[in-house]
C-alpha positions as a LaTeX table, in Angstrom:
\begin{tabular}{lrrr}
\hline
Residue & $x$ (\AA) & $y$ (\AA) & $z$ (\AA) \\
\hline
Met1 & 19.85 & 49.48 & 47.51 \\
Thr2 & 16.32 & 50.75 & 48.06 \\
Ile3 & 13.36 & 49.24 & 46.26 \\
Phe4 & 12.61 & 52.64 & 44.70 \\
Lys5 & 16.11 & 52.83 & 43.20 \\
Lys6 & 15.79 & 49.29 & 41.81 \\
Ile7 & 12.42 & 50.13 & 40.24 \\
Leu8 & 13.99 & 53.14 & 38.54 \\
Gln9 & 16.84 & 50.95 & 37.28 \\
Cys10 & 14.33 & 48.41 & 35.95 \\
Leu11 & 12.79 & 51.17 & 33.88 \\
Phe12 & 15.78 & 53.21 & 32.79 \\
Val13 & 19.09 & 51.30 & 32.86 \\
Trp14 & 19.82 & 49.89 & 29.41 \\
Arg15 & 23.61 & 49.93 & 29.35 \\
Val16 & 26.04 & 48.65 & 31.94 \\
Lys17 & 29.55 & 50.04 & 32.11 \\
Ser18 & 32.20 & 47.51 & 31.11 \\
Ser19 & 34.82 & 46.50 & 33.65 \\
Arg20 & 38.30 & 47.97 & 33.29 \\
Gln21 & 41.24 & 45.89 & 32.04 \\
Glu22 & 42.79 & 45.57 & 35.51 \\
Glu23 & 39.48 & 44.37 & 36.92 \\
Leu24 & 39.07 & 41.80 & 34.15 \\
Gln25 & 42.49 & 40.35 & 35.02 \\
Arg26 & 40.90 & 38.93 & 38.20 \\
Ala27 & 38.39 & 36.82 & 36.25 \\
Asp28 & 38.50 & 33.05 & 36.61 \\
Ser29 & 35.72 & 32.18 & 34.17 \\
Ile30 & 33.12 & 33.44 & 31.72 \\
Ile31 & 29.33 & 33.21 & 31.85 \\
Ala32 & 27.70 & 33.90 & 28.49 \\
Phe33 & 23.95 & 34.32 & 28.11 \\
Ser34 & 22.41 & 33.74 & 24.69 \\
Phe35 & 20.09 & 36.21 & 23.01 \\
Gly36 & 17.37 & 34.78 & 20.82 \\
Asp37 & 17.70 & 31.91 & 18.40 \\
Phe38 & 16.94 & 31.11 & 14.78 \\
Glu39 & 15.00 & 28.47 & 12.90 \\
Pro40 & 17.40 & 26.61 & 10.58 \\
Ser41 & 14.63 & 25.77 & 8.13 \\
Val42 & 13.91 & 29.48 & 7.60 \\
Arg43 & 17.42 & 30.63 & 6.73 \\
Tyr44 & 20.89 & 29.24 & 6.30 \\
Ile45 & 22.86 & 31.58 & 8.52 \\
Asp46 & 22.91 & 31.46 & 12.27 \\
Asn47 & 21.64 & 33.94 & 14.81 \\
Met48 & 23.68 & 37.14 & 14.46 \\
Ser49 & 23.40 & 37.97 & 18.15 \\
Asn50 & 24.71 & 34.63 & 19.39 \\
Ser51 & 27.46 & 34.49 & 16.77 \\
Glu52 & 28.75 & 37.86 & 17.97 \\
Leu53 & 28.45 & 36.77 & 21.62 \\
Ala54 & 30.46 & 33.63 & 20.78 \\
Lys55 & 33.21 & 35.75 & 19.20 \\
Ile56 & 33.33 & 37.87 & 22.35 \\
Val57 & 33.63 & 34.72 & 24.49 \\
Val58 & 36.67 & 33.61 & 22.51 \\
Glu59 & 38.15 & 37.13 & 22.52 \\
Tyr60 & 37.88 & 37.51 & 26.31 \\
Ala61 & 39.04 & 33.95 & 26.98 \\
Ser62 & 42.12 & 34.58 & 24.86 \\
Ser63 & 42.84 & 38.09 & 26.17 \\
Phe64 & 42.59 & 37.12 & 29.84 \\
Ser65 & 43.86 & 33.50 & 29.66 \\
Ile66 & 40.53 & 32.09 & 30.80 \\
Lys67 & 40.09 & 28.39 & 30.15 \\
Thr68 & 36.64 & 27.87 & 31.70 \\
Ala69 & 33.51 & 29.20 & 30.03 \\
Phe70 & 29.91 & 28.56 & 30.93 \\
Val71 & 27.75 & 29.30 & 27.92 \\
Gln72 & 24.09 & 29.00 & 27.11 \\
Gly73 & 23.19 & 26.47 & 24.41 \\
Glu74 & 22.79 & 28.83 & 21.46 \\
Ile75 & 26.27 & 30.28 & 22.07 \\
Asp76 & 27.64 & 26.77 & 22.41 \\
Ser77 & 26.22 & 26.01 & 18.95 \\
Ala78 & 27.80 & 29.16 & 17.50 \\
Leu79 & 31.16 & 28.24 & 19.03 \\
Arg80 & 30.98 & 24.76 & 17.53 \\
Asp81 & 29.87 & 25.99 & 14.11 \\
Lys82 & 32.04 & 29.03 & 13.53 \\
Leu83 & 35.00 & 29.13 & 15.88 \\
His84 & 37.86 & 27.00 & 17.06 \\
Tyr85 & 36.31 & 25.37 & 20.10 \\
Ser86 & 39.70 & 24.19 & 21.35 \\
Glu87 & 40.77 & 27.78 & 22.06 \\
Leu88 & 38.75 & 27.74 & 25.26 \\
Gly89 & 39.61 & 24.59 & 27.15 \\
Val90 & 36.69 & 23.68 & 29.40 \\
Ile91 & 33.22 & 24.67 & 28.22 \\
Phe92 & 29.95 & 23.88 & 29.90 \\
Thr93 & 26.63 & 24.37 & 28.18 \\
Ala94 & 24.27 & 26.18 & 30.47 \\
Asp95 & 20.80 & 25.22 & 29.35 \\
Ser96 & 19.34 & 24.06 & 32.60 \\
Pro97 & 16.57 & 21.51 & 32.30 \\
Lys98 & 13.03 & 22.87 & 32.73 \\
Lys99 & 10.21 & 20.76 & 34.04 \\
Asp100 & 7.69 & 22.36 & 31.68 \\
Gly101 & 9.98 & 22.09 & 28.65 \\
Gly102 & 10.13 & 25.87 & 28.20 \\
Tyr103 & 13.12 & 28.14 & 27.74 \\
Pro104 & 15.19 & 28.65 & 30.92 \\
Ser105 & 15.21 & 32.17 & 32.38 \\
Thr106 & 18.38 & 34.16 & 33.03 \\
Arg107 & 18.07 & 33.30 & 36.72 \\
Glu108 & 17.60 & 29.58 & 36.07 \\
Val109 & 20.66 & 29.49 & 33.83 \\
Ala110 & 22.85 & 31.42 & 36.31 \\
Lys111 & 21.73 & 29.36 & 39.29 \\
Trp112 & 22.14 & 26.05 & 37.46 \\
Leu113 & 25.60 & 27.03 & 36.24 \\
Val114 & 26.88 & 28.03 & 39.63 \\
Glu115 & 25.44 & 25.07 & 41.49 \\
His116 & 26.33 & 22.35 & 38.98 \\
Asn117 & 29.47 & 23.60 & 37.28 \\
Met118 & 31.19 & 26.64 & 38.74 \\
Lys119 & 31.49 & 25.55 & 42.37 \\
Pro120 & 33.34 & 22.30 & 41.59 \\
Tyr121 & 35.87 & 24.29 & 39.55 \\
Gly122 & 36.25 & 27.00 & 42.16 \\
Cys123 & 35.06 & 29.70 & 39.76 \\
Arg124 & 33.69 & 32.69 & 41.66 \\
Lys125 & 34.71 & 35.73 & 39.55 \\
Pro126 & 33.16 & 35.44 & 36.10 \\
Ile127 & 33.12 & 37.87 & 33.22 \\
Ile128 & 29.49 & 38.25 & 32.19 \\
Ile129 & 28.83 & 38.27 & 28.46 \\
Ala130 & 25.28 & 39.14 & 27.36 \\
His131 & 23.49 & 41.34 & 24.85 \\
Pro132 & 24.04 & 44.96 & 25.97 \\
Asn133 & 20.34 & 45.50 & 26.75 \\
His134 & 20.16 & 42.19 & 28.64 \\
Met135 & 23.37 & 42.86 & 30.60 \\
Trp136 & 21.79 & 44.72 & 33.53 \\
Arg137 & 19.50 & 41.81 & 34.43 \\
Ala138 & 22.23 & 39.23 & 33.80 \\
Lys139 & 24.57 & 41.18 & 36.09 \\
Met140 & 21.97 & 41.62 & 38.82 \\
Val141 & 21.08 & 37.92 & 38.77 \\
Cys142 & 24.70 & 36.73 & 38.79 \\
Glu143 & 25.55 & 38.99 & 41.72 \\
Arg144 & 23.27 & 36.77 & 43.82 \\
Phe145 & 25.36 & 33.68 & 43.11 \\
Val146 & 29.05 & 34.64 & 42.80 \\
Asp147 & 31.65 & 36.69 & 44.69 \\
Glu148 & 32.41 & 39.26 & 42.00 \\
Val149 & 30.83 & 40.06 & 38.64 \\
Leu150 & 32.93 & 41.52 & 35.84 \\
Ile151 & 31.32 & 43.00 & 32.74 \\
Ala152 & 32.41 & 42.48 & 29.13 \\
Asp153 & 32.04 & 45.13 & 26.46 \\
Thr154 & 29.29 & 43.70 & 24.25 \\
Ser155 & 28.29 & 46.89 & 22.47 \\
Ser156 & 28.89 & 45.19 & 19.10 \\
Val157 & 26.11 & 42.63 & 19.63 \\
Pro158 & 23.14 & 43.35 & 17.34 \\
Tyr159 & 19.49 & 42.42 & 17.43 \\
Asp160 & 18.50 & 39.71 & 14.95 \\
Lys161 & 15.29 & 40.44 & 13.04 \\
Trp162 & 15.02 & 36.73 & 12.13 \\
Ser163 & 15.11 & 35.46 & 15.72 \\
Val164 & 12.35 & 32.98 & 16.56 \\
Gln165 & 11.90 & 34.83 & 19.85 \\
Trp166 & 9.85 & 37.92 & 18.99 \\
Arg167 & 11.26 & 39.90 & 21.92 \\
Thr168 & 14.87 & 39.61 & 20.68 \\
Arg169 & 14.18 & 40.81 & 17.12 \\
Asn170 & 14.48 & 44.54 & 17.84 \\
Lys171 & 14.96 & 47.02 & 20.65 \\
Ile172 & 11.31 & 48.07 & 20.91 \\
Asn173 & 10.14 & 44.50 & 21.41 \\
Phe174 & 12.94 & 43.75 & 23.83 \\
Val175 & 12.54 & 46.85 & 26.01 \\
Phe176 & 8.79 & 46.24 & 26.34 \\
Ser177 & 9.34 & 42.60 & 27.34 \\
Glu178 & 12.41 & 43.31 & 29.47 \\
Ile179 & 10.73 & 45.93 & 31.66 \\
Leu180 & 8.00 & 43.45 & 32.54 \\
Thr181 & 10.58 & 40.72 & 33.16 \\
Arg182 & 12.70 & 42.99 & 35.35 \\
Ile183 & 9.69 & 43.96 & 37.47 \\
Tyr184 & 8.77 & 40.28 & 37.82 \\
Phe185 & 12.35 & 39.42 & 38.86 \\
Leu186 & 12.32 & 42.31 & 41.34 \\
Leu187 & 9.03 & 41.19 & 42.90 \\
Arg188 & 10.43 & 37.64 & 43.23 \\
Arg189 & 13.59 & 39.11 & 44.84 \\
Trp190 & 15.79 & 37.58 & 42.16 \\
Ile191 & 17.51 & 40.90 & 41.49 \\
\hline
\end{tabular}
């Protein structure tokens, strides 16, 4: 893919086509990226985005008999709080440690997952679950680390206006932030 084509995708691709049923049958695992978070002291309900992503994790695991899921911490919390955790089997939380104590990037999470968890289990064909507007970058990053990337339908995942991360509160904030992040990832050759 040419650099010009990738630049255009960074600017204009906001939806990724979901994989077909027959493609999803080949999956051996799930990678789920969180989207924002909430401050428990501010409200009593959890992050709407991550709750919906957690439901999709369980739905896909059940539909395709997948017992191994690699999920980012906020989705792990939603699974523990709202859903029957035992439906999945083996779950790994994907918040990779950061030296500076900050929030791990999509690339850091994907790389950490593959190197520390997926390889020992022989998982090389994950279904990617991410917010629909985050899916393109999640897909591009994961393609660097695994044999085949399959895409879940996450069109039901909303933005959460109460997220503590300003960029995940609404589409305008996210698109502005995401374009800059995509360009940065492209310049670093991470996508």
